[in-house]
C-alpha positions as CSV (number, residue, x, y, z in Angstrom):
1,M,15.6,-7.6,-29.0
2,F,16.2,-4.1,-27.9
3,F,15.1,-2.9,-24.5
4,L,12.4,-0.5,-25.8
5,E,10.8,-3.2,-27.9
6,T,10.9,-5.7,-25.1
7,S,9.5,-3.3,-22.6
8,V,6.6,-2.2,-24.8
9,L,5.6,-5.8,-25.6
10,L,6.0,-6.8,-21.9
11,F,3.8,-3.9,-20.8
12,I,1.1,-4.6,-23.3
13,G,1.1,-8.3,-22.5
14,A,1.1,-7.8,-18.7
15,F,-1.7,-5.2,-18.9
16,L,-3.9,-7.4,-21.1
17,L,-3.3,-10.5,-19.1
18,T,-4.3,-8.8,-15.9
19,Y,-7.2,-6.8,-17.4
20,L,-8.8,-9.7,-19.2
21,T,-8.5,-12.2,-16.4
22,I,-9.7,-10.1,-13.4
23,P,-13.3,-10.3,-14.5
24,K,-13.0,-14.1,-14.5
25,I,-11.6,-13.9,-10.9
26,I,-14.5,-11.7,-9.9
27,T,-17.0,-14.3,-11.3
28,V,-15.4,-17.2,-9.4
29,V,-15.1,-15.2,-6.2
30,E,-18.8,-14.2,-6.4
31,Y,-19.9,-17.7,-7.3
32,K,-17.9,-19.2,-4.4
33,R,-19.0,-16.3,-2.1
34,L,-15.4,-15.5,-1.2
35,M,-16.4,-11.8,-0.7
36,D,-14.8,-9.3,1.7
37,D,-17.4,-8.6,4.4
38,P,-17.3,-5.0,5.7
39,N,-16.8,-4.4,9.5
40,H,-16.4,-1.3,11.8
41,R,-12.9,-0.6,10.3
42,S,-13.9,-1.1,6.6
43,S,-14.1,1.9,4.2
44,H,-16.6,0.1,2.1
45,A,-20.2,-0.6,2.9
46,S,-21.1,-3.7,0.8
47,K,-19.6,-7.1,0.2
48,T,-16.8,-6.8,-2.4
49,P,-14.8,-9.5,-4.3
50,T,-11.2,-9.9,-3.2
51,L,-8.2,-12.0,-4.5
52,G,-7.3,-9.5,-7.2
53,G,-3.7,-10.1,-6.3
54,V,-3.9,-13.5,-7.9
55,S,-3.6,-11.8,-11.3
56,F,-0.3,-10.2,-10.1
57,F,1.2,-13.6,-9.3
58,Y,0.7,-15.4,-12.6
59,T,1.5,-12.3,-14.6
60,L,4.9,-11.9,-12.8
61,I,5.6,-15.6,-13.2
62,F,5.0,-15.4,-17.0
63,A,7.1,-12.3,-17.3
64,L,10.0,-13.8,-15.3
65,F,10.0,-16.8,-17.7
66,F,10.4,-14.5,-20.7
67,I,13.0,-12.1,-19.2
68,S,15.0,-14.7,-17.2
69,G,17.8,-14.6,-19.8
70,R,18.6,-10.9,-19.0
71,D,19.4,-11.6,-15.3
72,V,23.2,-11.8,-14.7
73,F,23.1,-13.8,-11.5
74,N,20.0,-15.9,-12.3
75,E,17.8,-13.7,-10.0
76,A,14.6,-15.0,-11.5
77,M,15.1,-18.4,-10.0
78,Y,15.4,-16.9,-6.6
79,I,12.5,-14.5,-6.9
80,I,10.0,-17.2,-8.0
81,P,10.1,-19.3,-4.8
82,G,9.7,-16.1,-2.7
83,L,6.7,-15.0,-4.8
84,T,5.1,-18.4,-4.5
85,I,5.5,-18.5,-0.7
86,L,3.9,-15.1,-0.3
87,F,1.2,-15.9,-2.8
88,I,0.1,-19.0,-0.8
89,V,0.2,-17.2,2.5
90,G,-1.6,-14.2,1.2
91,L,-4.3,-16.4,-0.4
92,K,-4.8,-18.3,2.9
93,D,-5.0,-15.0,4.8
94,D,-7.7,-13.6,2.5
95,L,-9.7,-16.8,2.9
96,V,-9.4,-17.9,6.5
97,V,-7.1,-15.2,8.2
98,I,-3.8,-16.2,9.7
99,S,-1.9,-14.7,12.6
100,P,0.7,-11.9,12.2
101,G,3.4,-14.3,13.5
102,A,2.7,-16.9,10.8
103,K,2.8,-14.2,8.1
104,L,6.2,-12.9,9.4
105,M,7.6,-16.4,9.3
106,A,6.5,-16.9,5.7
107,Q,7.9,-13.5,4.8
108,A,11.3,-14.4,6.4
109,C,11.4,-17.6,4.3
110,A,10.7,-15.7,1.1
111,I,13.3,-13.1,2.0
112,A,15.9,-15.8,2.6
113,F,15.8,-16.8,-1.0
114,I,16.7,-13.2,-2.1
115,L,19.5,-12.8,0.5
116,A,21.0,-16.0,-0.8
117,N,21.6,-14.4,-4.2
118,P,25.0,-12.5,-4.5
119,S,23.4,-9.9,-6.8
120,F,21.6,-8.3,-3.8
121,T,24.6,-8.2,-1.5
122,I,25.4,-4.7,-0.1
123,T,29.1,-4.4,0.7
124,S,29.3,-0.6,1.3
125,L,27.1,2.4,2.0
126,N,29.5,4.5,-0.1
127,G,30.1,7.1,2.6
128,F,26.5,7.6,3.8
129,L,26.9,9.1,7.3
130,N,30.7,8.2,6.9
131,V,29.9,4.5,6.7
132,N,31.7,2.6,4.0
133,E,32.4,-1.1,4.2
134,I,29.9,-3.3,6.1
135,P,30.4,-6.9,7.2
136,H,28.3,-9.6,5.6
137,Y,26.5,-10.6,8.8
138,L,25.5,-7.0,9.3
139,Y,24.2,-6.8,5.8
140,L,22.0,-9.9,6.3
141,G,20.4,-8.3,9.4
142,I,19.9,-4.9,7.9
143,A,18.6,-6.2,4.6
144,G,16.3,-8.7,6.2
145,F,14.8,-6.1,8.5
146,M,14.5,-3.6,5.7
147,M,12.6,-6.1,3.4
148,L,10.3,-7.1,6.2
149,T,9.5,-3.5,6.9
150,I,8.8,-2.6,3.3
151,I,6.5,-5.7,2.8
152,N,4.4,-5.0,5.9
153,S,4.4,-1.2,5.3
154,Y,2.9,-1.7,1.8
155,N,0.5,-4.2,3.2
156,L,-0.8,-1.7,5.8
157,I,-1.5,1.1,3.3
158,D,-4.0,-1.1,1.4
159,G,-7.0,0.3,3.2
160,I,-9.0,2.4,0.6
161,D,-9.8,2.1,-3.1
162,G,-6.9,3.0,-5.3
163,L,-4.3,3.9,-2.7
164,A,-2.0,0.8,-2.9
165,S,-2.2,0.8,-6.7
166,V,-1.4,4.5,-7.1
167,V,1.5,4.4,-4.7
168,G,2.7,1.2,-6.3
169,I,2.5,2.8,-9.8
170,V,4.5,5.8,-8.6
171,I,7.2,3.6,-7.1
172,M,7.4,1.3,-10.1
173,V,7.8,4.3,-12.5
174,L,10.7,5.6,-10.3
175,Y,12.4,2.2,-10.2
176,T,12.0,1.7,-13.9
177,T,13.8,5.0,-14.5
178,I,16.5,4.2,-12.1
179,F,17.3,0.7,-13.4
180,Y,17.1,1.9,-17.0
181,L,19.7,4.6,-16.3
182,T,22.0,2.2,-14.5
183,G,21.7,-0.5,-17.2
184,E,20.0,-3.1,-14.9
185,Y,17.5,-4.0,-17.6
186,F,16.1,-7.2,-15.9
187,F,14.9,-5.1,-12.9
188,A,13.6,-2.4,-15.2
189,L,11.5,-4.9,-17.0
190,L,10.3,-6.4,-13.8
191,S,9.2,-2.9,-12.7
192,I,7.4,-2.4,-16.0
193,T,5.6,-5.7,-15.6
194,L,4.2,-5.0,-12.2
195,N,3.4,-1.4,-13.2
196,A,1.2,-2.7,-16.1
197,S,-0.6,-5.1,-13.7
198,L,-1.3,-2.3,-11.2
199,M,-2.6,0.0,-13.9
200,A,-5.0,-2.7,-15.2
201,F,-6.1,-3.5,-11.6
202,L,-6.6,0.1,-10.7
203,G,-9.5,0.5,-13.2
204,F,-11.4,-2.4,-11.5
205,N,-10.5,-1.2,-8.0
206,L,-12.1,2.2,-8.6
207,S,-15.0,0.8,-10.5
208,S,-18.5,1.0,-9.1
209,D,-19.9,-2.2,-10.7
210,K,-16.9,-4.4,-11.2
211,K,-14.9,-3.6,-8.0
212,I,-12.3,-6.0,-6.6
213,F,-9.7,-5.7,-3.9
214,M,-6.1,-6.9,-4.3
215,G,-6.3,-8.4,-0.8
216,D,-3.2,-9.7,1.1
217,T,-2.5,-11.9,-1.9
218,G,-1.7,-8.8,-3.9
219,S,-0.3,-6.5,-1.3
220,L,2.3,-9.0,0.0
221,I,3.4,-9.8,-3.6
222,V,3.7,-6.1,-4.6
223,G,5.5,-5.3,-1.3
224,F,7.9,-8.2,-1.8
225,V,8.8,-7.0,-5.3
226,I,9.2,-3.4,-4.1
227,S,11.6,-4.7,-1.3
228,I,13.6,-6.6,-3.9
229,L,13.9,-3.5,-6.1
230,T,15.0,-1.4,-3.1
231,L,17.6,-3.9,-2.0
232,K,19.0,-4.1,-5.6
233,F,19.1,-0.3,-5.8
234,L,21.2,-0.1,-2.7
235,A,23.4,-2.9,-3.8
236,L,24.4,-1.2,-7.1
237,G,28.2,-0.5,-7.4
238,P,29.7,3.1,-7.7
239,E,30.1,2.7,-11.4
240,S,26.3,2.3,-11.9
241,Y,25.6,5.8,-10.5
242,T,27.4,7.8,-13.2
243,E,24.1,8.5,-15.0
244,M,22.1,9.1,-11.8
245,P,21.1,12.7,-11.0
246,F,22.1,12.5,-7.4
247,L,25.3,11.8,-5.3
248,L,26.2,8.2,-4.7
249,E,26.3,8.7,-0.9
250,N,22.6,9.9,-1.0
251,A,21.2,6.6,-2.4
252,P,19.8,5.4,1.0
253,L,17.9,8.7,1.4
254,I,16.6,8.5,-2.1
255,A,15.3,5.0,-1.3
256,I,13.6,6.3,1.8
257,S,12.0,9.1,-0.1
258,I,10.6,6.6,-2.7
259,L,9.0,4.7,0.1
260,I,8.0,7.7,2.2
261,V,4.2,7.0,2.1
262,P,4.2,3.4,3.5
263,L,7.1,4.0,5.9
264,F,5.6,7.2,7.4
265,D,2.2,5.7,7.7
266,T,3.5,2.5,9.4
267,A,5.7,4.5,11.8
268,R,2.8,6.8,12.8
269,V,0.3,4.0,13.2
270,F,2.7,1.8,15.3
271,T,3.5,4.8,17.5
272,I,-0.2,5.5,18.2
273,R,-1.0,1.9,18.9
274,I,1.9,1.4,21.3
275,A,1.1,4.7,23.0
276,N,-2.5,3.4,23.5
277,K,-1.0,0.2,25.0
278,K,-2.0,-1.9,22.0
279,G,-0.1,-4.3,19.8
280,P,1.5,-2.7,16.7
281,F,-0.5,-5.0,14.5
282,S,-3.9,-4.5,16.2
283,P,-6.5,-3.2,13.7
284,D,-7.8,0.4,13.9
285,R,-8.6,3.4,11.7
286,N,-5.5,5.4,12.5
287,H,-3.9,5.3,9.0
288,T,-3.1,8.5,7.1
289,H,-5.7,7.6,4.5
290,H,-8.3,7.1,7.1
291,V,-7.6,10.6,8.5
292,L,-8.1,12.1,5.0
293,I,-11.4,10.3,4.7
294,D,-12.8,10.4,8.2
295,Y,-11.7,13.9,9.4
296,W,-11.1,15.8,6.2
297,G,-14.0,14.4,4.2
298,L,-12.2,13.3,1.1
299,S,-13.3,10.5,-1.2
300,H,-11.2,7.4,-1.8
301,K,-10.1,8.7,-5.2
302,Q,-9.2,12.1,-3.9
303,A,-7.2,10.7,-0.9
304,S,-5.4,8.2,-3.2
305,F,-4.5,10.9,-5.8
306,I,-3.3,13.4,-3.1
307,I,-1.1,10.8,-1.4
308,G,0.3,9.6,-4.8
309,C,1.1,13.1,-5.9
310,F,2.8,13.8,-2.5
311,N,4.9,10.7,-2.9
312,L,6.1,11.7,-6.4
313,L,6.8,15.4,-5.4
314,F,8.7,14.3,-2.3
315,V,11.0,12.1,-4.4
316,M,11.6,14.8,-6.9
317,L,12.5,17.2,-4.1
318,F,15.0,14.8,-2.6
319,I,16.6,14.0,-6.0
320,V,17.1,17.7,-6.7
321,L,18.6,18.2,-3.2
322,G,20.6,15.0,-3.5
323,S,22.4,16.2,-6.5
324,K,24.4,18.7,-4.4
325,A,23.6,18.5,-0.7
326,K,25.6,16.3,1.7
327,N,23.7,13.4,3.3
328,L,23.9,14.8,6.8
329,G,21.9,17.9,5.8
330,M,19.4,15.7,3.9
331,V,19.0,13.5,6.9
332,I,18.2,16.5,9.1
333,M,15.7,17.7,6.5
334,L,14.1,14.2,6.2
335,V,13.7,14.0,10.0
336,S,12.3,17.5,10.1
337,V,9.7,16.7,7.4
338,V,8.7,13.5,9.2
339,I,8.3,15.4,12.5
340,F,6.3,18.1,10.8
341,L,3.9,15.6,9.1
342,G,3.7,13.7,12.4
343,Y,2.7,16.9,14.2
344,I,0.0,17.7,11.6
345,F,-1.6,14.2,11.9
346,F,-0.9,13.9,15.7
347,K,-4.4,15.0,16.8
348,Y,-6.1,12.6,14.5
349,N,-6.2,9.2,16.1
350,Y,-8.7,6.7,17.4
351,N,-7.8,5.7,20.9
352,F,-10.2,4.0,23.3
353,T,-11.3,7.2,25.0
354,T,-12.0,9.2,21.9
355,L,-13.7,6.3,20.2
356,K,-16.0,5.8,23.3
357,Q,-16.8,9.5,23.3
358,K,-17.7,9.4,19.6
359,I,-20.0,6.4,20.2
360,M,-21.7,8.0,23.2
361,L,-22.2,11.2,21.2
362,K,-23.6,9.4,18.3
363,R,-26.1,7.5,20.5
364,K,-27.2,10.8,22.2
365,V,-27.8,12.4,18.8
366,E,-29.8,9.3,17.6
367,S,-31.8,9.4,20.9
368,F,-32.5,13.1,20.5
369,K,-33.6,12.5,16.9
370,S,-35.9,9.6,17.9
371,K,-37.5,11.6,20.7
372,G,-38.0,14.5,18.3
373,N,-39.6,12.2,15.7
374,G,-41.8,10.7,18.4
375,K,-43.0,14.1,19.5
376,K,-43.7,15.1,15.9
377,K,-45.6,11.8,15.4
378,K,-47.7,12.3,18.5
379,H,-48.5,15.9,17.5
380,K,-49.5,14.8,14.0
381,Q,-51.7,12.1,15.4
382,K,-53.3,14.6,17.8
383,T,-54.0,17.0,14.9
384,I,-55.6,14.3,12.8
385,H,-57.8,13.2,15.7
386,I,-59.0,16.8,16.3
387,I,-59.8,17.2,12.5
388,K,-61.7,13.9,12.6
389,E,-63.7,15.1,15.6
390,K,-64.6,18.4,14.0
391,S,-65.7,16.7,10.8
392,K,-67.9,14.4,12.9
393,E,-69.5,17.3,14.6
394,E,-70.1,19.1,11.4
395,K,-71.9,16.0,10.0
396,V,-74.1,15.8,13.1
397,E,-75.1,19.5,12.7
């Protein structure tokens, strides 16, 4: 079957499978009371069903079964164990919460399956910053750290309605295009499958009456697939880049631009937390999407749409520049953009001092309002009493 026919059938099948089964998941979650309770960090005010990522897992498993014949190095059999590990860990974290250390251990085990497959081996950086051949042990360290970073970065941006889905859709569209142009049809079909699931899920995530969150179950799975696609993109040989609209040596920068939203947000949040003498994984409302909502007054949909558009435009800019510019100039530009964005968002952060000040200010305002209401109430009661006294006097007369 031709690629176009397969991709259309796969997209429709994955979309319908996700779209038709999510309501069943919502029903079970509500019946078993496995709802996500809002807290002081939450961007939602009411209990909301979670575990939407369960639909991603079985949709990907079904898809991998049907497209496994297109993988040259039997990659599907290495991806499935990793997906299963992260599915179990994400499900447990959504239900009972587990420590960051346990999650990192599970992610490392899932990543080990991918690194064991020769299809993902990076043997050269093709002249990026004048680096060519790299030893295998260095590849294992760099690739493992890169995948861990991508998985956790994507997990961290899942904080408001629609954001993780919109960013994931943008990334999947870009990787579908890249792998189609390079002839890696297995990975193009994998991207299409996850894209269809994210699109089907997005409608429920933004819904007012059938809302559901993907939870860690979904964000870990999506982040894992994104890390696999990124590693495969960097592992492509020079002959695969003949149809690409950018220079071979600029591939690492293109990969960074594709992942700019989760990477920038994670770097910014970790910097703020460490500067405030907190752990990098300690919860707060310092994420970029929280700034757009808390300080700039945007809705969830507006913030998600703006961030998604920024991601797409940023990639397009780097692809255009990467077609001619040398990677040193692009590195300088990337660092400059990150510093500029960091400066813009620098003043928006919740450390202990500012948070305490906000709480004290809020209490003073509430106290002032209550005193004002008390005075108005007393004045009203006094007025009523005077009117009653006058009416009594008039009756006596």
